[in-house]
N, C-alpha and C positions, 0 to 999 in steps of 0.2 A: 504494500500499500504506499502511495506517495501522498504526502501532505504538503501542499504549497502554501505560500504566503505567510510563512512562520513569522517573518518580519513584522507583521501587523499585530502580533500578541506581545503585550507588555509583560504579562505573567505567564511564563512558560510552564507553570504547575498546571494550568488549565489543560494544556496540550497533553501533558503526560497521563492526566486523568481521562481524557478522551481517548487517547491511544490504548490505555489499559482496558477501557469498557469495550471499544472495538475489538480488540484482540481476543477478548472473552467469546464474542460471537462468531469471529471468523478466524481461519487458520492461515494467516499470511506467512510466506517465506521470510518476508522482512517488512519493517515499517520504516519509511525514510522520510523525515521532515525536511523540506526544501524551501528555498526562496529563489525563485526564477529570476528576479530582479538582480540580485547581488551574487547569485550563483552558489550561495551555501547549500550544501548537501546534493548538488547536482551530480557531482563526480561519484558520490556514493550511490545515488540512484542509477546511474549509468552502469556502475559495477555490479549492482544487484540484478539489473535487467540482462546483462551479459551472461550471468551465471544461468539464467532461465531461457535464454534465446537458443533455439535449435535452428540448425541449417534446413532450409526448405526448398522445394522446387520452384521453377519458374512458371509464372502464370502467362507470361507473354514472350514472344520472341526477343532474343538478346538484344537486337537493335531497336526495339519498341520502347519508347520513353514513357508513354502513357496511352490510356483508352480514351481520353478526352479530346474533342475537337479543338482545333487551333483557336477558334472564337472563345471558347470557354477558358482556354489557358491565358488569352490575352486579357480577358476580363478579371481573372483571378490575380494577374500580375498587378493590374491597376488597384484591385481591391486590397491587395497585400500592402501596397504602398500607402493607401488611405488609413489602414488599420495601424500601420506602424507609426505614421505621423500624427494621427488624431487619436492615439491610444487612450488618453485621459478624458478627451471630450465627446467623442462619438461612440455610441455603442456598436455592437456588431450588426445593428439593423440596417446595414447598407448592402445594396446589390450593385453590380456593374454588368450592364448589357451592352455587348458590342452590336451596334446597329448595322455597321458596314466594315468590310475588311476586304480590300482589293489591291492587287498589284497594279501599278500604273502601266498603260498600254505603250509607253515610249521606251520600254526596255532600259530605263535608267536606274533600275534597283530599288525603287522607293515603293513601299506599301503604305496606303492610307488606311488609318483605322479611326473610326468614329465610335465613341462609347458614351453611354449615359449611365451617370451614377444617381441611383435611386436611394433616397433617405426617407425617413418617416415623419420628420418634423421640419418646419420652417427654420427653427433655430439650428438645427444640424446642417441645413444647406449653407447658413451663413459660416459655420465652422469649416465645412469642407472647402468652400471658395476662399475664405480667409480674407483679411483686410486687402483690398485692391486686387484681389485674385491671387495672392501671393501663396497661399496653401495649395490651391489647384495647380498652379503652375509648377510648384515643387513636386507635387505628385506626378504630374505629367512628365516632367523631366526625369524623374527617377524611374518611372515606369517606362519610358521610351528607351532608356539605356538597357534596361533588362529585355525589353521586347527586341531591340536591335541584336542584342547578343543571341537571343533565342531563335529568332527567324534569319539570322544572318544576313540582314538588309537594313537599308535606311528606312525609318519609320516616321510618317508624319501622323502624329497623334493629336486627335481632337477630343476633349472631355466636355460633356455637359452634365449639369446637376439638376435633377427635378425632385420634387416632393411627392411622394405617393403614400399617404397615411394608411398605417396598419397593413401594408403590403404582405407582411409575413403571414397574415392570418386570412388572407383571401386566395382560394384555390386558382381562380381564374388569373389572377396576377402572377402567382408562382409558375403556372403553366406557360404564361407569355414570357416569363424570365428564363425559361429553359428547365425549371425544376419538374420532376415527375411526381407521381402521387406518394411515392415512398418518403418525399420530403415534406409532405403536409402534415399539419398538426392533427393528431388524432383525438 
């Protein structure tokens, strides 16, 4: 069992009591308190996981990187930058939908990608865009660098931000964003 955010506890005796209570109910190989922000316990957690890890077979051909379409990967690269840069302000209630993705016809090796960032609140839109567009520009710059590395070509990335309230709880919106029924709340 891994317990994260131990840095948020002032009184560690509470943690020890909780670990003891849980250990009575479950037979864990190990209990590892961690703090992902400062790295406390992370090496111990990795060591415990390596003890339990077993070699496995390949699910895909050796040269296959993923089973996801390129549009999904492009959207996830943008979303990752948003979550990293806005980690304290914006919850995970954002989605990135790649509206268009095409290589230019003039054989100059440039791919145009247009993506929309959907958030649930107007206040989140302001945070994502940032003062004078600074946050969205930084997100776009960092995402473009990773996209160029991944697709091995120059990328012209255009990002838009729209509010779609309560989108995570609406099946029709989830389908439009590319999620299937297994992603829906039950």
